[in-house]
N, C-alpha and C positions, 0 to 999 in steps of 0.2 A: 379266685380270691376276690372278695368284695371290697371296693374302694370306699373311701370316706364319703365321696359324693353320692354313691349308690346307697350307702347305709343311712345317711342322714340327709334327706331331701330339703330343699329350700322351703321356707314358710311363705306362702303367698296370700295376701289379703286384698280383696278388690272392693272398692267403695264407689258407689254410683254418685258422682258429684253433680250430674245433670243428665237429662235424657240422652245427651250426645257425648258425655265425657266420663271417663273412669280414672280413679286414682288407684294405682297399684303399688302396694307396699311389699317389698321382698326382703326377707332376712336370710342371709347365707350363713350357714353354721361355721363355727370357728375351724373345725377340721377341714372343711372345704377351702376356706381361705388359706390355711397353712399349706394345704396340698398344692394349690395353684401358685402360691408364692415360691414354694420349693421347686416346682416345675419350671417356673420362669427363670429363677436363678441358675438352676441346673442347665437349662438350655444356653443361658448367657455364658456360663463357665465353659461349656463344651465348645462354644464358637468363638470365644474371645482370645486375643493374643496380645497381652500387655507387654511393653518393653521389658526385656530381661527374662521373659517366660515364654516357653513354647505354647502353641495353641492348645487350649484345653487344660493347661497346667497352672494358670494364674490362681493364687490363693483366693479363697472365697471372701475373706474379710476385706481384701483390697477391692474386689469387684463390688461388694456391697457399699463400701465407702465411696467409690467413684460413680457407680451407676444406680445405687439403691433407690434414690428418689424417682428416677425415670422409670425403673422397672416396676416399682409399686404402682405408679400412675398407669402404665400400660396394662398391667395385670388387672387393675381396678376397672379400666375401660372394657377389657375383654369379659370380665366377670359380669359386669352390668349388662352388656349386650347379650351374652349367652343366657343369663338368668331371665332377662326380659322375654327373650324368644320362647323359652320354656314356659314362662308364666302365662303368656297369652294363648299358647297352645293348650296348656293344662286347663285354663279357665274358659276356653272357647270364646275368646275376645276377638272381635274383628275390627282392627284399627283402620282408620281412613286417613291417618296422618302420622308423621314421625312422632315418637314419644318425646316429652320434654321433662327433664329432671326437675323436681321440686327444688326451690331455693336452698332448703336445708340439706339437700343431697349433693349439691354441685361441688362442694369442696370436701366431702367426706373422704377420709383416708383409710386405707387398709392397715390393720394392725395385727401382727401375729398373735395367735391365741385368742382372738376376739371375733364374735360374729360381725358381719358387715350388713348394714341396713341401707336401703335406698328406696326412694319414692319417685314414681314417674306419673305424669298426667298424660292421657292420650285420648284423642277424639275417636269415637266409635260410631258405627252405623246405627242410627236410632231404629226403634221398632215401629213399623207402620205397614199397612196393607196397600198393595198395588191393584187398582181396578182393572178390569178387562179392557184392553185397548184395541182389540181387533175391530176393524170397520170404522175406525175414527175418520171423520170427514175433514179433509184437508184441501186447501186451495193452492194451486201452483200458478204463480204469476208468469205470464207469457209476454215477451217483448222481442221484436226484431231489431238488430243493430242497424241503424240507418246512417246516412251520410253525416247528419248533424252530430251524431254521437262520435263519429270518427273525427270530425272537425274539432270538437271540444277536446278530445283526447290528444290530438296533435298539438293544440294550443297549450295544454297542460304539460306535454312533453317538451315543448319549446322553452317553457319557463324552467322546467326541471333541469334541462341540460343547457340552460342559458349561461351567459358570462356574468359572474358576480363582479361588480365594480365597487371599489372602496369609496365611501362617501363620508362626509363629516356632518351633513345635515343641511337644512332641516329635514327631519324624518317624515316620510310619506307612508301611506298604507302599504303593507306587505314588506317594508324594509326590515332587514334582520340585523340584530346587533348582539354583541357579547360584552360583558362587563362584570363589575363587582356588585354583589347583592348581599344585603344583610336583613335578617328577619328577627324582630323582637316581639315577644308576647306581652300583652297588656298586664302590667303589674309585676313584671320580672325586670330585674336590673341588668342582667347579662344578655348578650346577643344569643338567641336560640340557634340560629343557623347562619352561616355565611359561606360564600363561594366567590372565586374570582372568574368563574367561567359560566355565569348565568346567561342563557340565550333568551332573547325576547324578539317577538315579531309584532310589528304594528298591525292590529287586527284589520282584516278586509272590511270594506265599507258595509257589506251585507251582514257582518257579524254584530252590528249595532253596538259597537264599542267594546264588546267583551273579548277577552283573549286569555290564553293559557300562559302562566308564568310560574316556574318552580312547582309545577304539578297542581296548581290552583287556578280556578276560574276567577279572573279579576274583572269585575263589571265595568270599570272605567279605565281599562288599560290603554285604549286608544287616546283618551283624554290626557293620560299621563305621559304618553310618548310622542304623540303627533306634534310636529313642529319643533321638537327638541333636537339637540345635536350632540356629537361626541364631546365628552368633557362635562356635560351637564349632570346634575344629580337630581333625580326625581324621587318623590315619596308618595306612596299610596297605601291605603289600608284595605283590609278584607277581614272576613270572619272565617275562622277555621272550620271546615266541614265537619259535621257530626259523625261522618263515616270515615274520617281520615285514619290512616294506619297508625299515626302517632297520636296517642291519647292526649299528650300535653297540649295539642293545638285545637282539640275539638271544642267548638263553640267559643273559642277565645278570639278577641280582637288582635289581629296581626298587623304590625306596621312594617312595611318593606321599603328600604331605600335601594336605589339602583343607579349605578354610574357607568354608562356605556363607555368603553374605551376604543371600540372599533365598530364600524357598521358597513353594510353593503346593500346594494340594490341590484337585482338581477335584470340584465338585458336579454330578452328571449333570443335564442338562436333562430336562424331561418330554416326553412324546410330542407333545402339542400344540405345544411349542416346536420340535420337529423338523419338524412339518408346516409351521409358519410359515417356518422357515429355508429349506426347500426349495421354498417357494411352491406347496405342494400343497393340495388342497381338503379332504382328510380322512385319517384314519388308514388307511382302506382303500386309498386311492390310494398312500399312503406304503408300505404293505406290498407293493403290486403293483410299485412302482418298485424296492424293495429286492430283491424276488424276481427281477426282470429283471436287476438288477446282479449278483446272486449266480449266476444262470445264465450270464452272460457270464464271470464269474470261474471258474466251474466249467469252462466250455469252454476257457478259457485254461490252466487247470491240467491238463485232459485232454490238450490238445496238448503241454504241457510234459512230461507223464508219458511220452507216446509218444516224444518227442525224447530224453528221458533214456535210454530203452531202446536207442535207436540209438547214443547216446554210449557207453553201457556196452559194447555189442557191438563198436564200433569200437576202443575201448581194449583190449578183450580180444584182438582179432584183429591189431591193428597195433602193432608195437613198433619203436622206434628210439632211439638215444642222444640225451640232452639234455645241455646244458652241465653240467659237474661241479658247478658252484656256481650256483644260481639268482641272478640279479642283482636288485637293488632295482627296476629298471625292469620286469623280467619279472613280479615279484611284484605290483607296483603295477598293471600292466595286467590281471593275472588278477583282482585284487580289483575293479578298475573295471568289468570285464565282468560280474562277479557282481552288482555294485551295480545296473547298468542292467537286468540280467535280473530282479531282484527288484522294482524299481520298475515295470517293465512289467507284472508279474503282480499289481500292486496291493498289494504289501506296504508297510505303513506305515513312515515314515522311521525311527522309533525301533527298530522290529523289524529293519529293514535294517542299522542300525549294530550291533545285537547279533549278527546272523548274520555280518557281516563280521568282527567280533571273534572269533567262533567259528572262522571260516575261518583267521584268522591263527594260531590255536592248533591247527589241524589238523596231521596228520602231513605230513612232507615228500613222501611218496608220493602223497598226495591232491593236493597243490599241483602236483606234477610231472604228474600225470594231466591236470589241467585245462590245463596248458600244452601237453602233448602233443596233447590234443584240439584245441586251437586250430590247430596245424599240420596235423592230419589233415583237419579241416573246410575249411581254406583250400585244401588240395590238391584235395579233391573238388569244392569250389565252382568252382575253376578248370577242372576237367575237364568239369563240367556247364554251364559258362558262366553261373553264377549271378552276377548283378550287383545293385547296390543303387542306386536312384534317389533324387534329392532329395525327390521326392514321398513315397516310402516313409519316409524319415527324418522328414519333417514329420508324416506320419500317426502314426508311433510316438511322436513328441513329444506329440501331442494325446492319445494313449491314456494315456501316463504322467501327463499333466496331469489328465485326467479321474479316473484312479484315485487320485491324490494330493490331489485337491481344490484344484488350483492352476491358474493361467492358463498357456496354452501358451508365452507369451513369457517367463514366469518360469522355466519348465522349461528352455527353450532357453538362457536366459542362464546358468543354473546349469551346464548341460552345457558351454557354451562356456568358462566360467571355469575349469572343471576338466579341459578336454580330452575331455569325455565324448561329444561328438558323434561322434568317430571310433569310440569303443567302441560307441555305439549302432548305427552302420553295420555294425560287425563282428557285433553281436548279430543284426541283421536278416539278414545274409548267412548266419550259422550256422543260424538258424531256417529259412530258405528251403531250405538244403542238406539239413537233417534232414527237412524236410517232403517233399522230393523222394524221399528214401529210404523214408519212411513210405508214400508213394503206391504204391510197388512192393512193399510188405510184405504179409504175411498177417496181418490184424488180427482179433483175437477179443475180444469184450466180456466183462468180468468185473465183479462187484459191487465197489463202492468199498471195502467193509469187507475183502473178500478181498485186494484190491490193497494196502491199507494194511498188512495183516499181512505181506505179502511184502516191502514196502519196509522195515518195521521189522526183519524178519529179516536182510535184506541189510545194513542199517546196523549191526546188532549184530555180524554176521560181520566187517564192516570194522573195527569198534572192537576186536574180539577178535583181529584180525590173521589171520583165516582167508581173507581175500580181498584 
Protein backbone atom coordinates (compact mmCIF):
# COMPACT_ATOMS: atom_id res chain seq x y z
CA UNK A 1 0.00 0.00 0.00
CA UNK A 2 1.37 3.45 -0.92
CA UNK A 3 1.39 6.04 1.88
CA UNK A 4 0.61 9.71 1.39
CA UNK A 5 4.26 10.57 2.00
CA UNK A 6 5.42 8.22 -0.76
CA UNK A 7 2.67 9.33 -3.18
CA UNK A 8 3.26 13.08 -2.78
CA UNK A 9 6.87 14.03 -2.09
CA UNK A 10 7.95 17.31 -0.60
CA UNK A 11 8.72 20.23 -2.90
CA UNK A 12 12.27 21.50 -2.38
CA UNK A 13 13.67 24.73 -3.83
CA UNK A 14 17.33 25.67 -3.27
CA UNK A 15 18.54 29.25 -3.72
CA UNK A 16 22.23 30.22 -3.74
CA UNK A 17 22.33 33.28 -1.50
CA UNK A 18 26.13 33.49 -1.53
CA UNK A 19 29.04 31.24 -2.52
CA UNK A 20 28.91 29.72 0.96
CA UNK A 21 25.21 29.82 1.88
CA UNK A 22 22.04 28.23 0.56
CA UNK A 23 18.40 29.01 1.32
CA UNK A 24 16.27 25.88 1.24
CA UNK A 25 12.49 26.22 0.94
CA UNK A 26 10.51 23.06 1.67
CA UNK A 27 6.80 22.53 1.15
CA UNK A 28 5.28 19.50 2.86
CA UNK A 29 1.98 18.45 1.26
CA UNK A 30 -1.24 18.56 3.30
CA UNK A 31 -1.71 14.81 3.25
CA UNK A 32 1.72 14.29 4.81
CA UNK A 33 0.94 16.86 7.49
CA UNK A 34 -2.33 15.15 8.32
CA UNK A 35 -0.68 11.73 8.37
CA UNK A 36 2.03 12.84 10.82
CA UNK A 37 -0.46 14.64 13.08
CA UNK A 38 -2.68 11.55 13.20
CA UNK A 39 0.34 9.37 13.95
CA UNK A 40 1.42 11.64 16.82
CA UNK A 41 -2.02 11.74 18.41
CA UNK A 42 -2.46 8.00 17.88
CA UNK A 43 0.80 7.36 19.74
CA UNK A 44 -0.27 9.76 22.52
CA UNK A 45 -3.65 8.04 22.88
CA UNK A 46 -2.07 4.61 23.09
CA UNK A 47 0.40 5.67 25.80
CA UNK A 48 -1.70 8.11 27.88
CA UNK A 49 -3.58 7.32 31.09
CA UNK A 50 -5.83 10.24 32.11
CA UNK A 51 -7.56 10.14 35.52
CA UNK A 52 -10.73 8.10 35.22
CA UNK A 53 -9.63 6.25 32.07
CA UNK A 54 -7.54 3.17 31.53
CA UNK A 55 -4.30 3.49 29.60
CA UNK A 56 -5.04 3.85 25.90
CA UNK A 57 -8.77 4.52 26.48
CA UNK A 58 -8.79 8.29 27.04
CA UNK A 59 -11.13 10.08 24.57
CA UNK A 60 -9.35 11.72 21.65
CA UNK A 61 -11.06 15.11 22.15
CA UNK A 62 -9.81 15.31 25.76
CA UNK A 63 -6.26 14.53 24.70
CA UNK A 64 -6.35 17.16 21.97
CA UNK A 65 -7.73 19.74 24.36
CA UNK A 66 -5.08 19.02 26.99
CA UNK A 67 -2.01 18.22 24.88
CA UNK A 68 -2.87 19.47 21.39
CA UNK A 69 -0.56 22.49 21.34
CA UNK A 70 2.47 20.59 22.60
CA UNK A 71 1.87 17.66 20.24
CA UNK A 72 1.60 19.95 17.21
CA UNK A 73 4.84 21.71 18.15
CA UNK A 74 6.66 18.40 18.63
CA UNK A 75 5.30 17.05 15.33
CA UNK A 76 6.34 20.25 13.58
CA UNK A 77 9.90 19.93 14.93
CA UNK A 78 10.13 16.32 13.76
CA UNK A 79 8.72 17.14 10.32
CA UNK A 80 11.18 19.98 9.81
CA UNK A 81 14.17 17.85 10.89
CA UNK A 82 13.16 14.87 8.73
CA UNK A 83 12.31 17.01 5.70
CA UNK A 84 15.55 18.99 5.96
CA UNK A 85 17.62 15.78 6.08
CA UNK A 86 15.84 14.44 2.99
CA UNK A 87 16.23 17.78 1.19
CA UNK A 88 20.01 18.06 1.58
CA UNK A 89 20.43 14.43 0.54
CA UNK A 90 18.18 14.88 -2.48
CA UNK A 91 19.90 18.09 -3.61
CA UNK A 92 23.46 16.89 -2.73
CA UNK A 93 24.03 19.81 -0.36
CA UNK A 94 27.05 19.60 1.94
CA UNK A 95 26.38 21.68 5.06
CA UNK A 96 29.25 22.87 7.24
CA UNK A 97 27.04 24.23 10.00
CA UNK A 98 23.67 23.63 11.60
CA UNK A 99 20.71 25.03 9.62
CA UNK A 100 18.98 28.18 10.85
CA UNK A 101 15.26 28.70 10.38
CA UNK A 102 14.40 31.91 8.55
CA UNK A 103 12.52 34.42 10.76
CA UNK A 104 9.24 33.85 8.92
CA UNK A 105 9.43 30.11 9.63
CA UNK A 106 10.25 30.15 13.33
CA UNK A 107 6.66 30.48 14.53
CA UNK A 108 4.91 28.73 11.64
CA UNK A 109 2.19 26.33 12.84
CA UNK A 110 0.97 22.99 11.54
CA UNK A 111 -2.65 23.15 10.40
CA UNK A 112 -4.70 20.09 9.45
CA UNK A 113 -5.59 19.97 5.80
CA UNK A 114 -2.98 22.55 4.75
CA UNK A 115 0.56 22.24 3.36
CA UNK A 116 3.38 23.29 5.67
CA UNK A 117 6.15 25.58 4.40
CA UNK A 118 9.48 26.30 6.06
CA UNK A 119 12.70 28.04 5.00
CA UNK A 120 16.19 27.36 6.36
CA UNK A 121 19.54 28.98 5.70
CA UNK A 122 22.65 26.83 5.85
CA UNK A 123 26.35 27.33 5.24
CA UNK A 124 27.87 25.00 2.66
CA UNK A 125 31.33 24.10 1.52
CA UNK A 126 32.22 26.54 -1.29
CA UNK A 127 33.68 25.35 -4.58
CA UNK A 128 37.45 25.72 -5.01
CA UNK A 129 40.48 23.70 -6.10
CA UNK A 130 43.16 22.36 -3.77
CA UNK A 131 46.73 22.56 -5.16
CA UNK A 132 49.18 19.69 -4.84
CA UNK A 133 50.85 19.91 -1.43
CA UNK A 134 53.27 16.97 -1.56
CA UNK A 135 56.82 18.13 -0.88
CA UNK A 136 55.82 21.38 0.81
CA UNK A 137 58.86 22.86 2.60
CA UNK A 138 58.31 23.25 6.34
CA UNK A 139 60.58 24.29 9.21
CA UNK A 140 60.55 22.60 12.61
CA UNK A 141 61.75 24.80 15.51
CA UNK A 142 64.11 22.98 17.85
CA UNK A 143 64.76 23.91 21.48
CA UNK A 144 66.13 22.10 24.52
CA UNK A 145 64.45 22.65 27.88
CA UNK A 146 67.10 24.35 30.05
CA UNK A 147 67.30 25.13 33.76
CA UNK A 148 66.19 28.73 33.16
CA UNK A 149 62.97 27.47 31.59
CA UNK A 150 62.37 25.24 34.59
CA UNK A 151 63.04 28.16 36.97
CA UNK A 152 60.55 30.38 35.11
CA UNK A 153 57.88 27.68 35.21
CA UNK A 154 58.43 27.08 38.92
CA UNK A 155 57.95 30.81 39.55
CA UNK A 156 54.75 30.77 37.49
CA UNK A 157 53.48 27.77 39.45
CA UNK A 158 54.35 29.46 42.75
CA UNK A 159 52.03 32.34 41.83
CA UNK A 160 49.39 30.02 40.39
CA UNK A 161 49.17 28.06 43.63
CA UNK A 162 49.94 31.00 45.89
CA UNK A 163 47.73 32.36 48.64
CA UNK A 164 45.25 35.06 47.62
CA UNK A 165 44.97 37.74 50.29
CA UNK A 166 42.02 40.11 50.45
CA UNK A 167 43.01 43.73 49.99
CA UNK A 168 41.18 47.03 49.86
CA UNK A 169 43.81 48.90 47.86
CA UNK A 170 45.49 50.84 46.48
CA UNK A 171 45.65 48.37 43.59
CA UNK A 172 48.99 47.30 42.15
CA UNK A 173 49.96 45.50 38.94
CA UNK A 174 48.46 41.97 38.74
CA UNK A 175 45.95 42.58 41.53
CA UNK A 176 42.63 40.91 40.76
CA UNK A 177 39.18 42.23 41.58
CA UNK A 178 35.48 41.52 41.09
CA UNK A 179 32.66 44.00 40.94
CA UNK A 180 29.69 45.56 39.17
CA UNK A 181 30.13 46.70 35.57
CA UNK A 182 27.82 48.45 33.13
CA UNK A 183 28.32 49.08 29.43
CA UNK A 184 26.48 51.74 27.45
CA UNK A 185 26.64 52.36 23.72
CA UNK A 186 27.07 55.91 22.46
CA UNK A 187 23.70 57.28 21.41
CA UNK A 188 21.63 54.73 23.35
CA UNK A 189 19.63 55.61 26.45
CA UNK A 190 19.54 52.17 28.07
CA UNK A 191 22.39 50.14 29.55
CA UNK A 192 23.51 47.62 26.93
CA UNK A 193 25.08 45.12 29.34
CA UNK A 194 25.60 44.81 33.08
CA UNK A 195 26.92 42.22 35.49
CA UNK A 196 27.73 41.99 39.18
CA UNK A 197 30.60 39.56 38.62
CA UNK A 198 32.98 41.34 36.26
CA UNK A 199 36.59 40.28 36.88
CA UNK A 200 39.45 42.69 36.23
CA UNK A 201 43.20 42.36 36.58
CA UNK A 202 45.55 45.32 36.72
CA UNK A 203 47.78 44.76 33.65
CA UNK A 204 51.38 43.69 34.18
CA UNK A 205 54.00 46.39 33.68
CA UNK A 206 55.20 44.81 30.44
CA UNK A 207 51.67 45.02 28.96
CA UNK A 208 52.06 48.77 28.41
CA UNK A 209 48.79 49.62 30.12
CA UNK A 210 46.59 47.34 28.01
CA UNK A 211 44.36 44.69 29.52
CA UNK A 212 41.35 42.49 28.90
CA UNK A 213 38.00 43.41 30.42
CA UNK A 214 34.61 41.91 29.48
CA UNK A 215 36.21 40.31 26.45
CA UNK A 216 37.58 43.61 25.13
CA UNK A 217 41.11 44.99 24.98
CA UNK A 218 41.16 48.24 26.94
CA UNK A 219 44.16 50.41 26.02
CA UNK A 220 44.25 52.35 29.30
CA UNK A 221 43.04 49.72 31.77
CA UNK A 222 46.14 50.12 33.95
CA UNK A 223 45.54 53.88 34.16
CA UNK A 224 41.91 53.28 35.14
CA UNK A 225 42.65 50.72 37.90
CA UNK A 226 46.15 51.39 39.25
CA UNK A 227 46.02 53.09 42.65
CA UNK A 228 42.26 52.71 43.04
CA UNK A 229 40.61 50.81 45.89
CA UNK A 230 37.54 48.74 46.75
CA UNK A 231 34.46 50.97 46.71
CA UNK A 232 35.76 53.31 44.02
CA UNK A 233 33.93 53.64 40.72
CA UNK A 234 35.99 54.03 37.58
CA UNK A 235 34.87 54.94 34.08
CA UNK A 236 36.70 54.30 30.82
CA UNK A 237 35.84 54.18 27.14
CA UNK A 238 36.74 52.01 24.20
CA UNK A 239 35.56 51.36 20.67
CA UNK A 240 33.71 48.16 19.87
CA UNK A 241 35.84 45.90 17.61
CA UNK A 242 34.63 45.62 14.03
CA UNK A 243 34.85 41.81 14.33
CA UNK A 244 32.84 41.48 17.56
CA UNK A 245 30.19 38.74 17.72
CA UNK A 246 27.56 41.31 18.73
CA UNK A 247 26.81 43.52 15.75
CA UNK A 248 25.36 46.25 17.99
CA UNK A 249 28.78 47.17 19.37
CA UNK A 250 30.86 47.05 16.19
CA UNK A 251 32.62 50.36 15.68
CA UNK A 252 30.59 52.05 18.44
CA UNK A 253 31.96 54.10 21.31
CA UNK A 254 31.44 52.11 24.53
CA UNK A 255 31.44 53.66 27.98
CA UNK A 256 32.18 51.25 30.84
CA UNK A 257 31.70 51.92 34.54
CA UNK A 258 33.21 49.53 37.04
CA UNK A 259 32.88 49.38 40.83
CA UNK A 260 35.10 46.73 42.48
CA UNK A 261 33.53 45.24 45.61
CA UNK A 262 36.38 42.89 46.50
CA UNK A 263 40.03 42.45 45.52
CA UNK A 264 42.94 40.12 46.17
CA UNK A 265 46.69 39.98 45.79
CA UNK A 266 48.49 36.63 45.44
CA UNK A 267 51.42 35.82 47.72
CA UNK A 268 53.47 33.12 45.93
CA UNK A 269 53.85 29.81 47.68
CA UNK A 270 57.35 28.55 48.43
CA UNK A 271 58.98 25.61 46.67
CA UNK A 272 58.38 23.15 49.54
CA UNK A 273 54.71 24.12 49.27
CA UNK A 274 54.73 23.16 45.59
CA UNK A 275 56.42 19.86 46.39
CA UNK A 276 53.70 19.05 48.93
CA UNK A 277 50.85 20.16 46.64
CA UNK A 278 51.96 17.87 43.82
CA UNK A 279 52.72 14.99 46.19
CA UNK A 280 56.39 14.81 45.20
CA UNK A 281 59.26 13.77 47.40
CA UNK A 282 61.75 16.54 46.77
CA UNK A 283 62.56 19.67 44.78
CA UNK A 284 64.68 17.51 42.47
CA UNK A 285 61.67 15.37 41.55
CA UNK A 286 59.59 18.55 41.13
CA UNK A 287 62.12 19.89 38.63
CA UNK A 288 62.13 16.58 36.76
CA UNK A 289 58.34 16.60 36.50
CA UNK A 290 58.29 20.21 35.34
CA UNK A 291 60.95 19.47 32.76
CA UNK A 292 58.86 16.60 31.42
CA UNK A 293 55.75 18.83 31.26
CA UNK A 294 57.72 21.55 29.47
CA UNK A 295 59.02 19.03 26.96
CA UNK A 296 55.46 17.93 26.26
CA UNK A 297 54.44 21.57 25.84
CA UNK A 298 57.40 22.14 23.55
CA UNK A 299 56.40 19.18 21.39
CA UNK A 300 52.84 20.52 21.17
CA UNK A 301 54.12 23.97 20.20
CA UNK A 302 56.46 22.39 17.65
CA UNK A 303 53.56 20.53 16.04
CA UNK A 304 51.48 23.71 16.13
CA UNK A 305 54.25 25.67 14.39
CA UNK A 306 54.36 23.12 11.56
CA UNK A 307 50.58 23.20 11.19
CA UNK A 308 50.61 26.99 11.08
CA UNK A 309 52.99 26.86 8.12
CA UNK A 310 50.57 24.53 6.36
CA UNK A 311 47.73 26.92 7.14
CA UNK A 312 49.64 29.93 5.80
CA UNK A 313 50.53 28.09 2.60
CA UNK A 314 46.94 27.01 2.02
CA UNK A 315 45.64 30.55 2.56
CA UNK A 316 48.19 31.86 0.09
CA UNK A 317 47.35 29.28 -2.58
CA UNK A 318 43.58 28.90 -2.22
CA UNK A 319 41.20 31.80 -2.62
CA UNK A 320 37.43 32.03 -2.95
CA UNK A 321 34.73 34.53 -1.97
CA UNK A 322 33.19 34.62 1.47
CA UNK A 323 29.88 36.23 2.45
CA UNK A 324 30.10 40.00 2.13
CA UNK A 325 29.28 40.44 5.80
CA UNK A 326 30.55 38.04 8.42
CA UNK A 327 27.67 36.87 10.59
CA UNK A 328 27.68 36.84 14.37
CA UNK A 329 27.48 33.03 14.28
CA UNK A 330 30.53 32.78 11.99
CA UNK A 331 32.55 35.09 14.23
CA UNK A 332 31.48 33.24 17.36
CA UNK A 333 32.53 29.89 15.88
CA UNK A 334 35.89 31.33 14.82
CA UNK A 335 36.52 32.55 18.36
CA UNK A 336 35.31 29.26 19.85
CA UNK A 337 37.77 27.27 17.71
CA UNK A 338 40.61 29.57 18.76
CA UNK A 339 39.63 29.12 22.43
CA UNK A 340 39.76 25.33 22.16
CA UNK A 341 43.09 25.50 20.31
CA UNK A 342 44.72 27.57 23.07
CA UNK A 343 43.31 25.44 25.89
CA UNK A 344 44.72 22.34 24.20
CA UNK A 345 48.15 23.96 24.03
CA UNK A 346 48.08 24.61 27.78
CA UNK A 347 47.48 28.36 27.68
CA UNK A 348 46.08 29.52 31.02
CA UNK A 349 42.45 30.65 31.12
CA UNK A 350 43.29 34.32 31.83
CA UNK A 351 45.70 34.44 28.90
CA UNK A 352 43.12 32.75 26.65
CA UNK A 353 40.59 35.49 27.38
CA UNK A 354 43.14 38.19 26.65
CA UNK A 355 44.11 36.64 23.33
CA UNK A 356 40.47 36.25 22.35
CA UNK A 357 39.96 39.92 23.11
CA UNK A 358 42.94 40.69 20.87
CA UNK A 359 41.39 38.51 18.17
CA UNK A 360 38.16 40.51 18.33
CA UNK A 361 40.25 43.63 17.79
CA UNK A 362 42.15 42.15 14.82
CA UNK A 363 41.59 43.20 11.24
CA UNK A 364 38.69 41.92 9.18
CA UNK A 365 41.12 40.25 6.76
CA UNK A 366 42.61 38.19 9.60
CA UNK A 367 39.19 37.01 10.75
CA UNK A 368 38.18 36.20 7.17
CA UNK A 369 41.35 34.19 6.71
CA UNK A 370 40.49 32.05 9.72
CA UNK A 371 37.02 31.41 8.34
CA UNK A 372 38.41 30.66 4.88
CA UNK A 373 40.87 28.21 6.42
CA UNK A 374 37.98 26.39 8.09
CA UNK A 375 36.40 25.72 4.68
CA UNK A 376 39.70 24.70 3.08
CA UNK A 377 40.55 22.19 5.79
CA UNK A 378 37.03 20.78 5.77
CA UNK A 379 37.39 20.11 2.04
CA UNK A 380 40.82 18.45 2.38
CA UNK A 381 39.62 16.38 5.35
CA UNK A 382 36.77 15.10 3.22
CA UNK A 383 39.11 14.20 0.34
CA UNK A 384 41.53 12.43 2.70
CA UNK A 385 38.77 10.65 4.60
CA UNK A 386 39.76 12.23 7.91
CA UNK A 387 37.25 11.37 10.63
CA UNK A 388 37.07 12.04 14.37
CA UNK A 389 36.13 9.36 16.87
CA UNK A 390 34.52 9.75 20.27
CA UNK A 391 37.68 8.24 21.77
CA UNK A 392 39.77 11.04 20.21
CA UNK A 393 37.41 13.68 21.62
CA UNK A 394 37.68 12.10 25.08
CA UNK A 395 41.46 12.02 24.78
CA UNK A 396 41.59 15.70 23.88
CA UNK A 397 39.30 16.54 26.81
CA UNK A 398 41.77 14.77 29.13
CA UNK A 399 44.70 16.69 27.58
CA UNK A 400 42.96 20.02 28.17
CA UNK A 401 42.07 19.01 31.72
CA UNK A 402 45.68 18.10 32.45
CA UNK A 403 47.04 21.35 31.01
CA UNK A 404 44.49 23.47 32.89
CA UNK A 405 44.73 21.62 36.22
CA UNK A 406 41.09 20.54 36.07
CA UNK A 407 39.17 17.27 36.17
CA UNK A 408 38.10 15.84 32.79
CA UNK A 409 34.43 15.91 33.80
CA UNK A 410 34.72 19.62 34.60
CA UNK A 411 36.20 20.35 31.17
CA UNK A 412 33.58 18.26 29.41
CA UNK A 413 30.75 20.04 31.23
CA UNK A 414 32.17 23.45 30.33
CA UNK A 415 32.44 22.42 26.69
CA UNK A 416 28.94 20.96 26.69
CA UNK A 417 27.47 24.11 28.24
CA UNK A 418 29.08 26.34 25.58
CA UNK A 419 28.70 24.03 22.58
CA UNK A 420 32.44 23.58 22.58
CA UNK A 421 32.47 19.81 22.03
CA UNK A 422 31.67 20.34 18.34
CA UNK A 423 34.48 22.91 18.12
CA UNK A 424 36.80 20.41 19.81
CA UNK A 425 35.94 17.79 17.20
CA UNK A 426 36.59 20.37 14.46
CA UNK A 427 39.97 21.18 16.00
CA UNK A 428 40.95 17.50 16.06
CA UNK A 429 39.89 17.08 12.44
CA UNK A 430 41.92 20.13 11.38
CA UNK A 431 44.98 18.96 13.31
CA UNK A 432 44.80 15.49 11.74
CA UNK A 433 44.37 17.02 8.28
CA UNK A 434 47.36 19.35 8.69
CA UNK A 435 49.46 16.52 10.14
CA UNK A 436 48.71 14.43 7.03
CA UNK A 437 50.13 17.25 4.92
CA UNK A 438 53.18 17.60 7.20
CA UNK A 439 53.87 13.88 6.75
CA UNK A 440 54.27 14.48 3.02
CA UNK A 441 56.33 17.67 3.46
CA UNK A 442 60.07 18.33 3.36
CA UNK A 443 60.83 19.21 6.98
CA UNK A 444 64.05 20.96 8.06
CA UNK A 445 65.09 21.73 11.64
CA UNK A 446 65.89 25.32 12.70
CA UNK A 447 66.92 26.75 16.10
CA UNK A 448 63.97 28.13 18.06
CA UNK A 449 65.57 31.61 18.28
CA UNK A 450 65.83 31.80 14.51
CA UNK A 451 62.24 30.61 14.15
CA UNK A 452 60.95 33.17 16.66
CA UNK A 453 62.63 35.98 14.69
CA UNK A 454 60.89 34.80 11.53
CA UNK A 455 57.52 34.70 13.30
CA UNK A 456 58.03 38.20 14.69
CA UNK A 457 58.99 39.50 11.25
CA UNK A 458 55.86 38.01 9.69
CA UNK A 459 53.67 39.39 12.46
CA UNK A 460 55.17 42.86 11.96
CA UNK A 461 54.59 42.61 8.21
CA UNK A 462 50.96 41.70 8.87
CA UNK A 463 50.50 44.65 11.24
CA UNK A 464 52.10 46.99 8.72
CA UNK A 465 49.78 45.75 6.00
CA UNK A 466 52.54 44.20 3.93
CA UNK A 467 51.02 40.75 3.95
